[in-house]
Z-matrix of the N, CA and C atoms (Angstrom, degrees):
N
C 1 1.519
C 2 1.516 1 109.96
N 3 1.380 2 114.94 1 136.70
C 4 1.386 3 120.74 2 176.19
C 5 1.521 4 114.08 3 -62.23
N 6 1.335 5 120.64 4 140.89
C 7 1.364 6 125.44 5 176.37
C 8 1.484 7 114.04 6 -66.79
N 9 1.344 8 115.14 7 132.83
C 10 1.512 9 121.09 8 -179.18
C 11 1.651 10 107.94 9 -116.31
N 12 1.391 11 112.84 10 -30.43
C 13 1.468 12 119.84 11 -172.81
C 14 1.503 13 108.09 12 -127.80
N 15 1.298 14 114.35 13 134.51
C 16 1.514 15 121.12 14 175.14
C 17 1.547 16 104.63 15 -123.66
N 18 1.378 17 109.51 16 124.30
C 19 1.470 18 119.41 17 179.29
C 20 1.497 19 110.82 18 -113.73
N 21 1.369 20 115.34 19 127.02
C 22 1.484 21 121.21 20 179.82
C 23 1.476 22 107.83 21 -112.44
N 24 1.370 23 116.63 22 135.43
C 25 1.394 24 122.79 23 159.91
C 26 1.519 25 110.62 24 -71.39
N 27 1.340 26 120.27 25 153.66
C 28 1.411 27 123.01 26 -178.66
C 29 1.513 28 110.90 27 -94.63
N 30 1.371 29 114.84 28 -68.66
C 31 1.455 30 118.47 29 -178.24
C 32 1.559 31 111.24 30 -67.73
N 33 1.282 32 113.16 31 127.12
C 34 1.519 33 116.55 32 179.20
C 35 1.580 34 108.64 33 93.02
N 36 1.211 35 124.02 34 -8.92
C 37 1.437 36 127.33 35 179.05
C 38 1.575 37 111.29 36 -125.33
N 39 1.263 38 114.48 37 -67.81
C 40 1.463 39 120.02 38 178.50
C 41 1.500 40 117.03 39 -82.65
N 42 1.357 41 111.04 40 -7.84
C 43 1.473 42 117.13 41 179.31
C 44 1.485 43 108.41 42 -179.96
N 45 1.317 44 117.12 43 -177.24
C 46 1.475 45 121.28 44 175.48
C 47 1.491 46 112.43 45 -65.91
N 48 1.274 47 115.99 46 161.45
C 49 1.487 48 119.54 47 173.90
C 50 1.522 49 110.34 48 -59.85
N 51 1.314 50 117.55 49 157.65
C 52 1.516 51 117.12 50 -176.50
C 53 1.522 52 110.57 51 -89.29
N 54 1.334 53 117.51 52 -40.70
C 55 1.495 54 116.92 53 -173.27
C 56 1.546 55 107.76 54 -151.17
N 57 1.301 56 117.18 55 51.30
C 58 1.519 57 124.50 56 -176.28
C 59 1.486 58 107.75 57 -94.61
N 60 1.352 59 113.33 58 -171.43
C 61 1.486 60 117.74 59 -173.62
C 62 1.581 61 112.82 60 -56.07
N 63 1.311 62 114.97 61 -43.06
C 64 1.442 63 119.69 62 -176.69
C 65 1.653 64 111.69 63 -57.94
N 66 1.375 65 109.32 64 -49.31
C 67 1.416 66 117.66 65 -176.77
C 68 1.587 67 109.59 66 -64.12
N 69 1.368 68 114.08 67 -43.02
C 70 1.482 69 117.39 68 -177.53
C 71 1.586 70 109.47 69 -67.83
N 72 1.302 71 112.40 70 -37.20
C 73 1.576 72 115.36 71 178.51
C 74 1.564 73 109.34 72 -59.88
N 75 1.321 74 115.34 73 -43.16
C 76 1.419 75 114.60 74 174.43
C 77 1.512 76 120.60 75 -59.69
N 78 1.411 77 107.54 76 -40.42
C 79 1.524 78 115.25 77 175.89
C 80 1.548 79 110.98 78 -62.39
N 81 1.283 80 115.15 79 -44.34
C 82 1.513 81 119.17 80 179.40
C 83 1.498 82 111.14 81 -54.72
N 84 1.390 83 117.56 82 -45.53
C 85 1.453 84 122.71 83 -177.02
C 86 1.505 85 108.16 84 -71.24
N 87 1.325 86 116.53 85 -45.75
C 88 1.510 87 120.19 86 -172.62
C 89 1.582 88 109.38 87 -64.35
N 90 1.426 89 115.36 88 -43.80
C 91 1.409 90 113.92 89 -178.17
C 92 1.482 91 119.65 90 -102.20
N 93 1.348 92 113.49 91 10.57
C 94 1.431 93 118.45 92 178.20
C 95 1.573 94 118.70 93 62.25
N 96 1.308 95 110.52 94 40.70
C 97 1.464 96 117.38 95 -175.62
C 98 1.542 97 111.67 96 -83.59
N 99 1.277 98 119.01 97 149.13
C 100 1.471 99 121.82 98 174.51
C 101 1.529 100 109.02 99 -67.64
N 102 1.268 101 117.24 100 114.44
C 103 1.517 102 119.42 101 -171.12
C 104 1.591 103 112.01 102 -61.84
N 105 1.290 104 117.14 103 -47.54
C 106 1.423 105 116.34 104 -176.80
C 107 1.496 106 113.72 105 -70.87
N 108 1.296 107 119.30 106 -35.96
C 109 1.458 108 121.96 107 174.49
C 110 1.447 109 113.65 108 -65.17
N 111 1.341 110 115.99 109 -43.94
C 112 1.495 111 118.56 110 -178.56
C 113 1.510 112 107.74 111 -68.20
N 114 1.230 113 119.97 112 -39.61
C 115 1.486 114 122.89 113 -173.27
C 116 1.600 115 105.19 114 -64.73
N 117 1.317 116 113.65 115 -47.46
C 118 1.448 117 119.52 116 178.39
C 119 1.495 118 113.03 117 -53.60
N 120 1.322 119 117.00 118 -50.59
C 121 1.377 120 125.77 119 -178.11
C 122 1.653 121 110.09 120 -64.76
N 123 1.320 122 113.19 121 -40.83
C 124 1.420 123 120.52 122 177.77
C 125 1.501 124 111.99 123 -57.97
N 126 1.424 125 114.56 124 -48.86
C 127 1.431 126 118.71 125 -174.60
C 128 1.571 127 115.39 126 -67.89
N 129 1.351 128 113.75 127 -22.31
C 130 1.442 129 120.78 128 -177.75
C 131 1.596 130 108.43 129 -87.51
N 132 1.341 131 117.96 130 -8.36
C 133 1.487 132 117.75 131 -173.28
C 134 1.520 133 112.70 132 -126.65
N 135 1.341 134 116.81 133 -20.31
C 136 1.431 135 118.42 134 -169.85
C 137 1.534 136 113.57 135 -63.92
N 138 1.311 137 117.06 136 -33.17
C 139 1.378 138 117.71 137 177.27
C 140 1.409 139 113.80 138 -64.60
N 141 1.365 140 122.79 139 -40.42
C 142 1.421 141 125.74 140 178.59
C 143 1.544 142 108.32 141 -66.89
N 144 1.382 143 119.23 142 -36.34
C 145 1.423 144 124.77 143 176.38
C 146 1.544 145 113.95 144 -60.27
N 147 1.363 146 112.43 145 -49.25
C 148 1.453 147 117.18 146 -175.75
C 149 1.505 148 110.98 147 -76.57
N 150 1.262 149 120.65 148 -15.89
C 151 1.519 150 123.97 149 179.77
C 152 1.499 151 109.50 150 -104.44
N 153 1.371 152 118.37 151 12.30
C 154 1.451 153 122.90 152 168.89
C 155 1.481 154 113.04 153 71.20
N 156 1.351 155 120.83 154 19.96
C 157 1.465 156 123.45 155 174.97
C 158 1.461 157 114.57 156 -87.56
N 159 1.338 158 116.40 157 -16.96
C 160 1.405 159 118.85 158 169.40
C 161 1.581 160 107.78 159 -135.94
N 162 1.290 161 116.06 160 155.50
C 163 1.467 162 119.04 161 173.42
C 164 1.404 163 116.64 162 -81.84
N 165 1.411 164 116.97 163 170.14
C 166 1.411 165 116.03 164 -178.91
C 167 1.564 166 110.39 165 -66.83
N 168 1.320 167 119.45 166 -33.54
C 169 1.457 168 118.01 167 179.05
C 170 1.510 169 111.02 168 -68.06
N 171 1.340 170 120.61 169 -29.96
C 172 1.424 171 121.33 170 -178.56
C 173 1.532 172 104.64 171 -72.21
N 174 1.322 173 117.74 172 -41.01
C 175 1.489 174 121.87 173 177.61
C 176 1.545 175 111.41 174 -57.09
N 177 1.314 176 112.71 175 -43.78
C 178 1.542 177 117.00 176 178.73
C 179 1.513 178 113.29 177 -71.69
N 180 1.379 179 117.67 178 -29.35
C 181 1.450 180 119.22 179 169.48
C 182 1.578 181 112.55 180 -58.86
N 183 1.338 182 113.38 181 -40.55
C 184 1.433 183 119.26 182 -173.02
C 185 1.566 184 113.84 183 -85.30
N 186 1.223 185 114.42 184 -20.77
C 187 1.520 186 120.94 185 -176.19
C 188 1.436 187 119.39 186 -109.12
N 189 1.351 188 115.61 187 -34.31
C 190 1.487 189 119.69 188 -172.62
C 191 1.541 190 109.24 189 -119.42
N 192 1.365 191 115.11 190 -53.06
C 193 1.391 192 117.46 191 -172.78
C 194 1.528 193 115.33 192 -94.29
N 195 1.349 194 109.40 193 31.76
C 196 1.503 195 117.00 194 173.34
C 197 1.591 196 109.70 195 -79.93
N 198 1.327 197 115.84 196 -10.51
C 199 1.473 198 124.44 197 174.77
C 200 1.406 199 105.75 198 -131.96
N 201 1.439 200 116.20 199 159.30
C 202 1.501 201 125.52 200 179.88
C 203 1.544 202 104.41 201 -62.37
N 204 1.362 203 115.52 202 137.34
C 205 1.443 204 123.14 203 178.70
C 206 1.528 205 111.37 204 -127.19
N 207 1.362 206 113.18 205 148.34
C 208 1.406 207 118.93 206 178.66
C 209 1.566 208 114.69 207 -84.20
N 210 1.315 209 111.89 208 1.48
C 211 1.528 210 122.20 209 -177.90
C 212 1.506 211 105.82 210 -121.17
N 213 1.300 212 115.41 211 158.50
C 214 1.482 213 121.67 212 -178.58
C 215 1.538 214 112.02 213 -90.29
N 216 1.303 215 112.85 214 167.20
C 217 1.493 216 116.59 215 176.16
C 218 1.556 217 109.27 216 -66.54
N 219 1.250 218 115.01 217 -41.75
C 220 1.548 219 122.72 218 177.83
C 221 1.528 220 109.84 219 -53.72
N 222 1.414 221 116.13 220 -42.79
C 223 1.488 222 121.17 221 -178.65
C 224 1.555 223 109.89 222 -62.27
N 225 1.287 224 111.73 223 -44.54
C 226 1.488 225 117.66 224 174.89
C 227 1.421 226 117.82 225 -65.01
N 228 1.321 227 117.82 226 -46.93
C 229 1.466 228 121.94 227 178.61
C 230 1.544 229 108.74 228 -61.68
N 231 1.312 230 117.14 229 -45.69
C 232 1.490 231 119.83 230 177.34
C 233 1.439 232 113.93 231 -58.89
N 234 1.283 233 116.72 232 -39.34
C 235 1.481 234 121.47 233 176.15
C 236 1.502 235 108.98 234 -60.68
N 237 1.354 236 118.64 235 -53.01
C 238 1.464 237 122.38 236 179.74
C 239 1.605 238 112.17 237 -52.97
N 240 1.340 239 114.03 238 -43.96
C 241 1.467 240 115.02 239 -176.53
C 242 1.497 241 108.72 240 -72.15
N 243 1.337 242 121.39 241 -31.66
C 244 1.444 243 126.01 242 -178.07
C 245 1.572 244 111.88 243 -68.29
N 246 1.331 245 116.46 244 -14.30
C 247 1.479 246 117.03 245 -179.37
C 248 1.594 247 112.32 246 -74.75
N 249 1.369 248 115.10 247 -17.21
C 250 1.389 249 120.28 248 -173.56
C 251 1.597 250 111.57 249 -82.25
N 252 1.330 251 112.39 250 124.62
C 253 1.451 252 120.59 251 -179.47
C 254 1.519 253 108.67 252 -126.94
N 255 1.236 254 117.99 253 132.12
C 256 1.459 255 120.04 254 172.25
C 257 1.487 256 116.33 255 -72.16
N 258 1.245 257 117.92 256 147.14
C 259 1.525 258 124.41 257 167.53
C 260 1.513 259 105.43 258 -94.80
N 261 1.398 260 117.06 259 94.97
C 262 1.388 261 121.15 260 -174.45
C 263 1.546 262 116.20 261 -55.79
N 264 1.448 263 110.57 262 -40.87
C 265 1.373 264 112.05 263 -175.19
C 266 1.490 265 110.86 264 -69.23
N 267 1.326 266 118.11 265 -44.06
C 268 1.527 267 119.76 266 179.22
C 269 1.529 268 112.86 267 -62.20
N 270 1.394 269 114.40 268 -31.95
C 271 1.472 270 116.83 269 175.68
C 272 1.569 271 111.78 270 -69.32
N 273 1.365 272 113.34 271 -36.99
C 274 1.500 273 117.76 272 177.78
C 275 1.479 274 110.19 273 -57.79
N 276 1.400 275 115.52 274 -41.27
C 277 1.447 276 123.54 275 -176.94
C 278 1.524 277 109.79 276 -66.72
N 279 1.341 278 116.43 277 -47.59
C 280 1.454 279 125.19 278 175.30
C 281 1.519 280 108.99 279 -55.44
N 282 1.216 281 117.97 280 -48.16
C 283 1.507 282 120.65 281 177.87
C 284 1.494 283 115.17 282 -61.35
N 285 1.311 284 116.21 283 -31.99
C 286 1.398 285 123.48 284 -175.96
C 287 1.590 286 105.43 285 -78.22
N 288 1.280 287 119.86 286 -36.42
C 289 1.469 288 121.84 287 175.26
C 290 1.503 289 108.27 288 -63.75
N 291 1.442 290 117.85 289 -43.27
C 292 1.441 291 119.57 290 -179.88
C 293 1.580 292 112.66 291 -61.25
N 294 1.405 293 110.33 292 -37.78
C 295 1.403 294 115.14 293 -170.81
C 296 1.567 295 113.66 294 -75.76
N 297 1.365 296 113.38 295 -11.49
C 298 1.466 297 119.90 296 167.88
C 299 1.517 298 115.52 297 -56.93
N 300 1.388 299 110.71 298 -30.68
C 301 1.456 300 118.07 299 177.44
C 302 1.570 301 113.71 300 74.72
N 303 1.360 302 115.90 301 12.36
C 304 1.504 303 116.66 302 -177.02
C 305 1.562 304 114.79 303 -107.24
N 306 1.365 305 111.76 304 -4.63
C 307 1.458 306 111.12 305 -172.52
C 308 1.603 307 108.91 306 -132.54
N 309 1.300 308 113.93 307 152.91
C 310 1.425 309 119.02 308 167.56
C 311 1.538 310 112.76 309 -83.21
N 312 1.163 311 117.47 310 121.44
C 313 1.481 312 122.95 311 -172.60
C 314 1.574 313 112.49 312 -102.81
N 315 1.315 314 114.51 313 121.38
C 316 1.442 315 122.40 314 -179.18
C 317 1.523 316 113.31 315 -140.58
N 318 1.372 317 112.03 316 157.92
C 319 1.504 318 115.17 317 178.04
C 320 1.523 319 107.35 318 -103.98
N 321 1.287 320 114.28 319 151.72
C 322 1.515 321 117.53 320 169.48
C 323 1.624 322 106.88 321 -131.07
N 324 1.251 323 116.88 322 108.76
C 325 1.478 324 116.42 323 -172.42
C 326 1.535 325 110.42 324 -154.14
N 327 1.315 326 112.75 325 150.94
C 328 1.497 327 124.99 326 176.24
C 329 1.558 328 104.18 327 -95.54
N 330 1.379 329 111.12 328 121.05
C 331 1.443 330 115.44 329 175.83
C 332 1.526 331 107.72 330 -170.63
N 333 1.365 332 112.99 331 158.64
C 334 1.451 333 118.08 332 172.23
C 335 1.528 334 115.59 333 -76.06
N 336 1.250 335 119.90 334 153.51
C 337 1.422 336 120.47 335 -174.48
C 338 1.501 337 120.03 336 -54.14
N 339 1.448 338 106.67 337 -40.79
C 340 1.514 339 114.46 338 -175.98
C 341 1.636 340 110.09 339 -71.99
N 342 1.262 341 113.77 340 -40.99
C 343 1.456 342 117.34 341 179.16
C 344 1.577 343 109.33 342 -71.08
N 345 1.301 344 118.63 343 -39.62
C 346 1.412 345 119.69 344 -178.72
C 347 1.576 346 110.91 345 -63.59
N 348 1.310 347 116.32 346 -44.46
C 349 1.463 348 119.97 347 178.35
C 350 1.535 349 110.24 348 -61.32
N 351 1.396 350 115.68 349 -44.13
C 352 1.450 351 120.04 350 178.89
C 353 1.533 352 109.87 351 -57.68
N 354 1.367 353 117.75 352 -47.85
C 355 1.484 354 120.90 353 -170.75
C 356 1.485 355 108.43 354 -73.07
N 357 1.329 356 121.18 355 -36.02
C 358 1.471 357 121.09 356 176.18
C 359 1.508 358 110.80 357 -57.63
N 360 1.336 359 114.68 358 -43.36
C 361 1.503 360 118.67 359 179.57
C 362 1.505 361 113.11 360 -71.33
N 363 1.292 362 116.66 361 -47.29
C 364 1.556 363 121.29 362 -179.19
C 365 1.520 364 112.20 363 -64.76
N 366 1.272 365 115.93 364 -40.19
C 367 1.494 366 119.53 365 -176.50
C 368 1.524 367 109.54 366 -81.01
N 369 1.380 368 119.68 367 -14.64
C 370 1.467 369 120.05 368 175.78
C 371 1.478 370 109.82 369 80.49
N 372 1.373 371 122.86 370 36.29
C 373 1.378 372 125.26 371 -171.44
C 374 1.604 373 112.15 372 -93.04
N 375 1.311 374 116.71 373 -11.99
C 376 1.468 375 118.40 374 -167.53
C 377 1.492 376 112.47 375 -63.66
N 378 1.349 377 120.91 376 -29.60
C 379 1.432 378 122.56 377 -172.93
C 380 1.529 379 113.06 378 -97.15
N 381 1.276 380 117.02 379 3.41
C 382 1.551 381 120.95 380 179.04
C 383 1.464 382 113.57 381 -115.58
N 384 1.316 383 121.43 382 -13.07
C 385 1.433 384 122.69 383 -177.23
C 386 1.526 385 107.52 384 -117.15
N 387 1.341 386 113.72 385 141.25
C 388 1.447 387 119.90 386 178.75
C 389 1.541 388 113.75 387 -80.59
N 390 1.383 389 117.11 388 -26.41
C 391 1.369 390 122.51 389 176.99
C 392 1.529 391 112.33 390 -158.99
N 393 1.310 392 114.83 391 157.56
C 394 1.493 393 120.31 392 -179.39
C 395 1.578 394 104.38 393 -119.47
N 396 1.318 395 114.36 394 104.27
C 397 1.439 396 120.58 395 -179.54
C 398 1.547 397 106.08 396 -95.33
N 399 1.267 398 115.79 397 93.98
C 400 1.416 399 123.04 398 -172.14
C 401 1.559 400 112.90 399 -118.31
N 402 1.273 401 113.56 400 143.87
C 403 1.446 402 117.69 401 -174.17
C 404 1.603 403 111.80 402 -53.66
N 405 1.269 404 113.32 403 -33.04
C 406 1.578 405 117.00 404 -177.73
C 407 1.562 406 110.97 405 -64.50
N 408 1.270 407 114.52 406 -25.73
C 409 1.475 408 116.89 407 175.83
C 410 1.460 409 115.04 408 -107.10
N 411 1.318 410 122.41 409 -21.34
C 412 1.415 411 121.38 410 170.80
C 413 1.492 412 112.13 411 -81.14
N 414 1.308 413 121.78 412 -17.57
C 415 1.443 414 128.84 413 175.63
C 416 1.630 415 108.40 414 69.63
N 417 1.413 416 114.83 415 23.87
C 418 1.423 417 116.69 416 174.51
C 419 1.596 418 101.20 417 -154.24
N 420 1.261 419 114.55 418 155.90
C 421 1.495 420 116.71 419 -172.65
C 422 1.580 421 111.74 420 -125.64
N 423 1.272 422 112.02 421 157.59
C 424 1.516 423 117.64 422 169.20
C 425 1.540 424 106.94 423 -63.31
N 426 1.354 425 113.42 424 149.16
C 427 1.471 426 132.03 425 3.51
C 428 1.537 427 112.14 426 -97.98
N 429 1.304 428 122.01 427 27.02
C 430 1.464 429 118.49 428 -179.01
C 431 1.530 430 109.24 429 -70.10
N 432 1.304 431 115.69 430 148.57
C 433 1.471 432 121.28 431 -177.06
C 434 1.483 433 110.74 432 -63.58
N 435 1.242 434 122.50 433 -35.70
C 436 1.473 435 125.76 434 176.81
C 437 1.455 436 112.12 435 -54.13
N 438 1.258 437 117.04 436 -39.95
C 439 1.559 438 119.77 437 177.64
C 440 1.474 439 112.94 438 -55.46
N 441 1.377 440 114.20 439 -46.98
C 442 1.489 441 117.75 440 -178.28
C 443 1.496 442 110.98 441 -71.64
N 444 1.358 443 116.95 442 -37.95
C 445 1.447 444 120.58 443 179.78
C 446 1.493 445 110.97 444 -60.48
N 447 1.360 446 115.53 445 -46.16
C 448 1.450 447 117.66 446 176.81
C 449 1.521 448 114.61 447 -63.67
N 450 1.186 449 113.47 448 -44.90
C 451 1.559 450 119.71 449 173.60
C 452 1.451 451 112.59 450 -50.43
N 453 1.325 452 119.40 451 -57.75
C 454 1.388 453 124.01 452 -175.41
C 455 1.540 454 108.72 453 -64.82
N 456 1.317 455 120.31 454 -36.38
C 457 1.431 456 120.13 455 -179.16
C 458 1.560 457 109.59 456 -72.83
N 459 1.196 458 122.26 457 -36.93
C 460 1.461 459 125.97 458 178.80
C 461 1.554 460 108.53 459 -66.91
N 462 1.335 461 115.19 460 -42.46
C 463 1.418 462 122.31 461 -178.93
C 464 1.560 463 112.47 462 -77.49
N 465 1.278 464 115.67 463 -11.75
C 466 1.476 465 121.70 464 -176.01
C 467 1.450 466 108.83 465 53.55
N 468 1.373 467 116.41 466 53.51
C 469 1.473 468 119.64 467 -173.48
C 470 1.556 469 110.82 468 -119.01
N 471 1.248 470 117.91 469 141.28
C 472 1.374 471 127.82 470 173.75
C 473 1.538 472 104.12 471 -74.85
N 474 1.354 473 117.11 472 127.99
C 475 1.546 474 116.49 473 -178.03
C 476 1.559 475 110.77 474 -58.88
N 477 1.340 476 118.64 475 -41.99
C 478 1.470 477 122.47 476 -177.41
C 479 1.447 478 114.17 477 -66.85
N 480 1.428 479 118.76 478 -16.94
C 481 1.426 480 126.06 479 178.14
C 482 1.401 481 110.65 480 -101.71
N 483 1.335 482 123.04 481 11.54
C 484 1.443 483 129.89 482 -179.34
C 485 1.475 484 116.23 483 -112.37
N 486 1.261 485 117.52 484 136.75
C 487 1.440 486 122.24 485 179.62
C 488 1.509 487 109.94 486 -119.16
N 489 1.324 488 116.83 487 124.58
C 490 1.432 489 123.58 488 -175.84
C 491 1.486 490 108.27 489 -113.42
N 492 1.421 491 117.83 490 134.00
C 493 1.447 492 121.88 491 -177.40
C 494 1.512 493 104.75 492 -124.15
N 495 1.346 494 114.49 493 120.63
C 496 1.528 495 122.51 494 -177.00
C 497 1.523 496 109.30 495 -144.01
N 498 1.327 497 117.34 496 152.64
C 499 1.419 498 115.81 497 179.18
C 500 1.627 499 110.84 498 -96.54
N 501 1.238 500 117.27 499 4.46
C 502 1.511 501 117.40 500 -179.44
C 503 1.523 502 108.51 501 -123.51
N 504 1.358 503 111.63 502 125.20
C 505 1.500 504 118.83 503 -179.32
C 506 1.556 505 112.53 504 -58.05
N 507 1.307 506 116.58 505 -34.66
C 508 1.408 507 120.34 506 -177.47
C 509 1.547 508 113.31 507 -62.52
N 510 1.361 509 115.83 508 -25.84
C 511 1.418 510 122.74 509 176.88
C 512 1.525 511 114.41 510 -85.00
N 513 1.325 512 110.19 511 -23.63
C 514 1.507 513 117.64 512 177.65
C 515 1.440 514 115.68 513 -80.23
N 516 1.324 515 116.52 514 -32.60
C 517 1.451 516 125.79 515 -176.54
C 518 1.611 517 112.61 516 -55.58
N 519 1.308 518 118.94 517 -50.58
C 520 1.481 519 117.45 518 -177.99
C 521 1.476 520 109.07 519 -72.39
N 522 1.376 521 119.61 520 -33.77
C 523 1.461 522 121.17 521 179.03
C 524 1.507 523 109.30 522 -61.47
N 525 1.316 524 117.34 523 -48.10
C 526 1.483 525 120.89 524 173.85
C 527 1.471 526 113.39 525 -59.10
N 528 1.261 527 122.69 526 -38.90
C 529 1.470 528 125.07 527 174.37
C 530 1.481 529 117.14 528 -55.81
N 531 1.388 530 109.87 529 -31.66
C 532 1.507 531 121.78 530 179.85
C 533 1.577 532 111.51 531 -81.25
N 534 1.323 533 115.82 532 -9.59
C 535 1.399 534 122.37 533 -174.71
C 536 1.397 535 123.42 534 97.69
N 537 1.364 536 114.72 535 5.11
C 538 1.443 537 122.72 536 179.67
C 539 1.554 538 109.51 537 -73.93
N 540 1.268 539 113.91 538 149.92
C 541 1.506 540 119.43 539 170.46
C 542 1.528 541 106.01 540 -83.21
N 543 1.351 542 116.19 541 144.35
C 544 1.402 543 116.60 542 -173.71
C 545 1.550 544 108.29 543 -136.75
N 546 1.285 545 115.63 544 153.80
C 547 1.503 546 126.71 545 168.02
C 548 1.473 547 111.05 546 -127.30
N 549 1.352 548 113.08 547 127.87
C 550 1.545 549 118.97 548 174.45
C 551 1.516 550 105.98 549 -85.66
N 552 1.293 551 119.91 550 109.68
C 553 1.396 552 123.54 551 -176.61
C 554 1.557 553 110.74 552 -79.65
N 555 1.322 554 117.64 553 124.57
C 556 1.439 555 117.97 554 175.28
C 557 1.547 556 108.72 555 -125.68
N 558 1.305 557 121.34 556 -20.97
C 559 1.535 558 124.45 557 172.06
C 560 1.484 559 109.77 558 -166.92
N 561 1.336 560 110.85 559 155.16
C 562 1.465 561 119.60 560 178.88
C 563 1.468 562 110.23 561 -61.02
N 564 1.319 563 116.89 562 -37.36
C 565 1.454 564 125.76 563 179.90
C 566 1.652 565 112.85 564 -53.94
N 567 1.333 566 113.15 565 -46.15
C 568 1.386 567 121.16 566 178.26
C 569 1.502 568 112.68 567 -77.21
N 570 1.359 569 118.85 568 -26.20
C 571 1.433 570 120.86 569 -170.17
C 572 1.583 571 110.52 570 -63.19
N 573 1.316 572 117.35 571 -35.62
C 574 1.451 573 119.75 572 178.88
C 575 1.542 574 112.20 573 -53.25
N 576 1.391 575 110.77 574 -52.26
C 577 1.532 576 117.32 575 -178.80
C 578 1.522 577 110.38 576 -65.20
N 579 1.374 578 118.58 577 -37.38
C 580 1.449 579 120.71 578 178.11
C 581 1.524 580 112.33 579 -62.47
N 582 1.265 581 114.43 580 -39.73
C 583 1.527 582 120.21 581 179.07
C 584 1.518 583 109.37 582 -68.93
N 585 1.341 584 117.78 583 -37.90
C 586 1.426 585 119.67 584 176.45
C 587 1.491 586 113.49 585 -61.45
N 588 1.362 587 112.67 586 -42.65
C 589 1.400 588 117.35 587 -175.59
C 590 1.599 589 108.41 588 -69.98
N 591 1.338 590 120.17 589 -19.79
C 592 1.468 591 123.11 590 174.05
C 593 1.495 592 111.02 591 -89.32
N 594 1.356 593 118.52 592 2.33
C 595 1.508 594 123.59 593 177.94
C 596 1.499 595 114.89 594 95.11
N 597 1.341 596 120.36 595 11.55
C 598 1.458 597 124.02 596 176.62
C 599 1.480 598 108.52 597 -113.81
N 600 1.403 599 113.87 598 97.33
C 601 1.417 600 117.25 599 -174.32
C 602 1.554 601 111.44 600 -102.24
N 603 1.335 602 111.15 601 133.01
C 604 1.469 603 120.83 602 178.10
C 605 1.551 604 106.79 603 -120.47
N 606 1.345 605 115.77 604 160.59
C 607 1.440 606 116.15 605 176.10
C 608 1.474 607 111.45 606 -80.68
N 609 1.309 608 121.27 607 -179.45
C 610 1.416 609 125.98 608 -170.35
C 611 1.530 610 111.60 609 -63.57
N 612 1.392 611 114.89 610 -23.44
C 613 1.518 612 118.40 611 -176.19
C 614 1.535 613 106.65 612 -86.59
N 615 1.355 614 118.61 613 -3.75
C 616 1.438 615 119.87 614 -176.17
C 617 1.533 616 114.78 615 96.66
N 618 1.361 617 119.24 616 -2.90
C 619 1.356 618 119.82 617 -174.37
C 620 1.528 619 111.63 618 -113.12
């Protein structure tokens, strides 16, 4: 079946992850946090954060500002946001797919509302995607089946006519089980060929 919908992950595909191991490790070093204590607190609250059940400020209250600090909340928030960097080549490719005018373009990602909004703006994604189907708004996260069921229902998409691009195999497995076509993203250089193999052909410049 011809593709009608293209779903992109954001973190790990269109840019760096928002608040994953690498970003948290930098924060631990930068702000002198107790690694084991912070990690424990993070693991008990990150699900609620990414599914929109607590705000970023509530998360910080529970993980960082549970003790007196010599730095401010704004210092820490600004550091978190500064860890996000766009993959300009991958975004160029995504924009080229959108400009073909043949596909509904949407994102499927796990992220807190505040980081998600920041990254959509900083990465310049607002004008190329029709919708942002994020865990913070769906109230459920990848790789649970409900996440994909909701996303496909909201998008009014046939799974077999849907292509999902993600950097993590664990997120692709349930999508594939539902009948979606999938691409395991490893680099922007390879993405052009992977898209072509799925029937979405771009020229060498990505357009």
